[in-house]
N, C-alpha and C positions, 0 to 999 in steps of 0.2 A: 571502566573503560570509557573513552571519549565517545560522544555521539557522532556517527559518521553519516553524512548525507551526500549522495543517495546511498542507501543501504543496498545489499544484494551484490556488492562489488566482488565478493569472494567467489561468487558463482560464475563469474565470467572469465574467459581467457583473454588477457590483453595481448596487443601486438608485442612482439619480442622487444621492441624498442622502449616499451613502457613498463617492463618488469621492475626496474629500479624504483619508479614512482609508486608502484603497487607495494613494494617492500617498505617504502617510507610511510605510506598510508597505514600499513599494518602496525608499524612502530608507533605512530601517533595514536592510533586507536588503543593500543595496549598500554602505553605509558602515561597518557593523559587520563584524568578521571572524567566522570560524566557531567561535570560543570563546564567542560570544554566541548565545543562543536567543531567538527572538521568538515569543510565543504570541498568537494573535488569533482573533476570532470574527466579524469583520466580514462576510465574504461568505456566511456560513451563514445570514444573514437570508433567503436564498432558500428555506430550509426552514421557519424559524420567524420569521415577520415581526415578532413581538412581542419578540424577544430579540436585541438588537443586539450585546451585549458579552459578553466571556468570563467576567466575574464582576461581578455588580451592574451598574454602569455604567462600568466601566473598559474601555477599548478595546484596550489592549495590555499584556502583561506581558513584560518583558525580564529574562532570567536571565543574570547575568554569570558569568565564569570561576570566581568564588569561591562561587557559589550564592546570592549576594544577589539579591533580586527588586526590580525597579523597575516600578511600575504607572504607566502613562501614560494620562491622560484627555484626550482631544482634544475641544475645543469649537470648532466652526467658526462663522463669522459674528460678529455684534456681540454683546458681552456687556453686561450692565447693572451699573454700579458704583453701589452705595449705601453708606450709612454702616454697613450691616450686612455689607459685603463684596461679593464678586462673585456675580452671579446669571446664569442663562441662562433666557431666556423660551421656554416651550413652550406653544403655543396661548395660553390666557389665564392660565397659571400661571408663576410665577417659582420656579426651583429654586436653592437655595443651593449653589454649587459647593464651597466648603470643607467643608461638611457631607457632601456626596456622597463626596468624596475620602477624608476621614477615616473615614467609615463603612465604605467598601469595603476600605480598607487594613487597618483593625482586624479586620474580619470575615475577611479572607483570612489574616491573620497568626494569628488564633486557630485557624482550621481547620488551618493548617500545623503549629502547635505540637502539636495533638492527633494529627496524622497522622505527623509526623516528630519523634520524641522524642529521637533521639541527636545532634541538631545544634542549634546556636543559629540561630534564624531571624531574618533581617533583611529587612524589607519597607519600601521607601520609595515615595514618590509624587511625581508631577510633573504639572503642568498645561501642556498645549500648546494655545495659542490663536493659530494663525498668522494669523488675519484681524483680530485686535483688538489695539490698542495701549492698554495699561493706563495710565491717567493717574495714579492714586494707588496705586502698587504696594504701598506700606507698609500701606494700609488694606484690602487685598484679602481678608484673612483667611487667606492662604496665605504660607508662607515665600517671600520674594522670590527666593531661590536655587533655588526649585523651580517657577518660572514661566518658560515660554518663550513670549513674546508676539510680535507682529508685528515689534517692534524687534530681537528676538534669535532669530528662527526659524532662522537659519543656525547657531546655537549648540546646537541640539537634540542632535545626535550627540556633540559634544565634552562636553556636560554629562552625557550617559548614561555615557560612558567615565570621567568623573571620579567619578560616583557608584558605578559598577561597574568598578573598576580592573582592568586586565588582569594586573597583577602578583600578584594574589591568586588562587589556584587551589584548588578543592575539588571534584574530579570526582565523588566519592561522593555528596555533597549534591546536586550538579546532576542526577545520575541519579534520585535520590529525588524531586526537585522535578519532573522531567520526568514521572515516573509520576503524581504528584499532579495536575499541571496538565493532563495528558491526560485524567484522570478528570473534572476540572472542565469541560473543553471537550467532554466526551462523545465523545472520539475513541478510536479503536483503531488500532493499527499495521497498515498495509497494505503488502504486498510492493511494493517500488519498481517503477516502470514499466519499467526496463531492468536486467536482471541484470548485476551487476558494479559498478554505481554504489553509493556508500556512503550516499547520502542516504536519507531515508524519506519516503514519500508517505502522508499521513494523511487519512483520510476519515471523516466523521461517519456512523455507522450507527445512528441513533437507534432504539432499540427492537430492535436487531439481536441476533445470536447472542451476542456477547460480553457483552451486558448481562444477558440472562436465562437463558441455557443453564446457567450455572454455579450458578444458584440452585436447581436441581433436586437433591433429595436422595433417594437410594435405595441399596440394598446387595444384592448386590455392584454396584459402579459399572461398568456396561457400557453406554455411550451411543453410539448410532449417529445421526449427524447427516447428513441428506440435504439438501443445500443447493445451490442453483444457483450458477453462476459469479458472483462478486462479491457473494455474500450474507454473507460474513464468516467463512467456514469457517477460513481460515488465521489470521485475527485471533483467532478463538476458540481455535485451537490454541496460538497464542503466549501468550494469556492463561492457558490451562490450564498451560502449561509454566512460566510465571513463578510461578503460584500454588503449583505443586508445589515449586519451589525455595524459595519463601518458607516453606513448611511443613517444610523440612529433608529433603525427599524427593528421590529421584533419578529424573528423568523421561527417557524416550527418545522423541524425535520422529523419526518415519520418514515419508518421502514417496517418490514414484517418481522424480522428476527430480533429478538430481545438482545442476544449476544452482540450483534452488529451495532445496535443502538447504544449499548453500554460502552463499546469501544469508541464509537464516534463522539460520544459525549465527553470523552476524556481528551480530545484533540481539537475541540472548537472553542472559541472564546465565549465568555459569559455574555448574556444578553438575550438569548433565545432559549428554545427548548428542543431537546433531542429525545425521541422516544420510539419504542415499538408501538404498533397500533393497539394491541391489547394492554400493554404497559400504560399507555395514555388513558385507556378506559379505567384501569385500576386507580390511577391518580384521581380521575374525576369522581370515581365512586367514593374515595376517601374524602374528597372535597365536599361531597354531598352528605357526608356522614353515614354512608352505607358501604363500608369497606367490603371487598370481595373475601369470601371465606374459601381459601384454597383447599380446605379439607372436604368441601362439598363437591359433588359431581359437576363436571363441565364448567370449571371456573372461567375458561376463556369465552364461553358463550355468555356467561354473566357479564363480562367486560363489554362484549359487543352490544348487548342489550342496553347497557348504560349509555353508550355513545349514540345508539339509535334514538334515544329520547332526550339527549342533552342539548340544551339551548344556552349558549354562553352569554354572559353579560358583556358589556362593552370592554371592560378592563380584562376580561378573560380571552379576548380575541387576539389574533395575530395579524401582522402586516404582510408576511410572505409565507408560502407553504412550499416545502420541498418533499416530494414523495419518492423514496428509493424503493426498488423491488416492486414497482407498481403492478406487474403482471400477477402478483399474488393477492391483490386486493379485490374484494367484492364490490359490485357497483354501489351498494348502499354505503360502504365505507367511504367511497369518494364523496358521496353526497354529504355524509356526516362531517368530513373534513372541510369541505367548502363552506359549511356554515360557520366555521371558526374564523373566517377572514373579514377584515375591515375593507372598506372601499379602497380602490387604487392599489390592490394587492398584486403581487407576482406569484404565479404558480408554476413550479417545475415538476413535471411528472416523468419519472425515469423508469424505463422498463426494458425487458428483454423477452420477447415471445418464446425464444428457445429455452428459457428457464421456467416456463409455465408448468411446473411439476404438479400443481394442484388442479390443473385443467379448469381454471377459472374462465368464465365467459369474458370476452373482451369488453372493456368499458368504452362507451361512446365518447368521442372527443370532437364534437361538432364545433367548427369555427376556431379550432386550436391550430397553432403552427406546429408542424412536425419536422424533426430532423432525425437522420439515421446515421449510425456509425457501425460498420461491420469489421473494424480492425481490432484485434486483441493485442494489447501491449504487455499483458501480464504473463500469459501462459507461454512456455517454451515452444519454439517452432515445431519440435518433434511431436509434441502432444497435439497441436492443432492440425498438423498434416495427417496424423493417424485418425483423429476424430472426424475430420472432413471426409476421409476416405470410407471409414466403416459406417458412418451415419448417412452418407450420401447427401451431405448438406448442400442446398442450392438456394441462394448463393452460398458459396463456401466462406468460412471465416478467414479473414486475412491475418496471417501471422506477422505481427509488427514488432515483436519482442527481439532484442539483440541476443537473447539467450537461446542457444540451440537446444539444450536440455538432453537428458538421457533417453535412450530407446524406450518406447512404450512396450512393456512386457505383458504377455497374455498367458495365463495359467488356466488349463481346462479341467473341470471337475465333472464327475459322472453321477454322484449321489451325495447325500448329506454327509456321510462319513468322509468321503473324498473332498467335499467342500471344506470341511474343517482342516483336513490335512494340507490342502493346497493354499488355504489362507495363512496357515502357519508358515508354510514355505515362502509365501510372499513377504511376510514380516521378516523372516530370517534373511531373505534376499536383501531387503532394504537395510537391515542392520549390517549385513556383510559388506555392502558397498559404501558404508560409512555414515548412514543417517543415525543421529541420536534418536532414541525412542520417543522423546518429547516432540520431535519434528516429523513424526509419522502419524497419520490419521487413517484409521480403518473405517471406511464408509460402507454401509449396507445399501444395496440397491432397493431392497424391500423396506417398507415402513417399520418402525420399531415394534408395532403390534404383531407383525408377521415374521420378523427376522429370527432366524435360528440363533443368532448371536446375542439377542436381547438379555438373556439371563446370565451371560458370561461376564465374569470379572477377571478372568485369566484365560489366555489361549496359548497352549504350549508353555514356553518359559516366560511369556510376556504378560504383564499385568495390564489391565484395561481401565481407563478413566471413562466410565460409562454413566449416562444419566440414570438416576434411580426413579422408577416409575412412581408417579403421584407424590414425589417428595419435593416440597418447596419450603423455603424459609418464610418468615413473616412478611418479607418484602416481595415475595413472589419469585425469588431466584431459584432456578433449578438446582437440585443437589446431585452430586456425582460421587461415584465410588473412587477410592484411592487407586491410582494406577498411572503408568507412564504413557501408554499409547491411547490417545483419544479415539473413542469409537462412537459413531453416530449414524443416523440414517442420512441419506442424501437430502431429504426434505429439511431436516433440522440443521444441517451444516451449510445450507445455502447462505451466501453472503460472507462466508469465511473462506480461508485458503490455508494451505500448509505446504511446506517444501516437498514432502513425499506423501502421496495419497494412494492407498490400496482400496479399490472399489470392488467389493466382493458381492456374492450372491446374485450376480447378473443372470437372470433366468426369466424368459418371457415366451409367450406363444407366438406373437407376431411383432414385428418392428414398427409399432404404432408411434404416433407423435408423442404420446406421453412417455413411452419407453425411451425414445430419442432424447427427450428433455431431461429425463433422469440420468441417462448416461452422460449427456453433455454437461449437466451441472456438476456431476461427480468428477468428471475428467478435468474440467477447467478450474477445480479447486486446487490442483497441483501446480506449484510454481517451479518445480524442478523435475520430479520423477513421478511417473504414473505406472501402476501395476493393476491389471484387470484380471479378476478371477471369474470365469464365465463357464456356464454349463455347456456341455457338448452340443446340445441341440441349438442353443442360442448362438454359440460361436459360429456354427455353420451359417446361420442367418446373417450374422454380422460380416462374415467374410465372403458372402455370396456376391 
């Protein structure tokens, strides 16, 4: 299938006037292979009603394997044919279609030439009018070979492949076009919903961190970003990483979770380093000739000790440091990382106090510039409304996503046996409403050491993909059981997300800040649907 940007479009309900464009998008995704990329802005009209298209009035931009660009303008309904060419009627006005197409193609090509100077730029255009049969195709004002009308609508995909042949490949140009078109779409990369998948989920964060945080200028550059879940912290981190590479510098991106680091490393350009904190310690241990023995007790403490005493040489240092999930870092870890920097370095420290599930002491940031963002662009509105209410968040998290999302469901359990029964019901419910099992994550409120579900490899009729205790390969990668539904603790799943999240074993004595953090983290992992399995006593406290 073709790569579609932004992803997540199937989860949204378009305006009734845009249903035809969504059908075309589905066709392009299905019939083109993954060497083609399709950029669209159709469904984002939920945010900006006045701006339907991705550039001017073009509905789709298709980039072929060679980096050639084909702009597709789709005109639904009946068109007006005159001696002056094809027109489309809007209210009381007629708009000349050939002029629209030529203007937008020329405008985009001129901008591409200014932005991408090391490659020849090819931009072509095509008119797709699936509801209209053109009578005088020669007088339409458009090259007949670039018109797909009602008579030829089954030829849309073959024509795209002819204009953008698969035999020509230029991956470098494609990468540069992707960066450019992402900017045109006002998109920023978002970590994919499920770690291990190679696709990317793109979300529009209009006015978000990636757009304005990098415009701040000060020296020395020490920026602390306090942003809620889904506000764009990781997107900003990626943008800062790319900018560092672009300037010929060597950045280091450090986060807490290894799984997040592994995913990030696959979507950033070469020239820097991406690592989890402990993973970085493992690398340094190998560099020093004393590799970590993962079969011995407390391998992670061994990694921390390595970094506590590590003094890098000049060639082992970095120009810029980007810390994601900073609330999970110990004070000594920040000191260890700062030792890795050359002079004139930039440091981005990204954190969310609401996700401080390890109850770390706050790190001191004297003389740092601080910016805050309390808007969540990733989680559906329904989830954020529910979480704001039951956790009594003050200030509340702003729901900035265009996705309404499904209703947050609560299942109450009374004892351990009932807990298992209600958790199975929650999974059955998720499957019933259409979620593929691989798109469901079962998260436990308790840590893995205390969870009732830790020994489980199956629950009801559902097999579980669960981490195997103390099982790592030679590279330090966690080993998992075979199964369809991912199961993890909230602690270990932080930094990831999934379309459907079932947060189970929610049981506590009092609604403390740590309890709020764990519920908040678990809930905001869901990108579409959230189901909470809560003990009777805890449910009363949440709904009080």
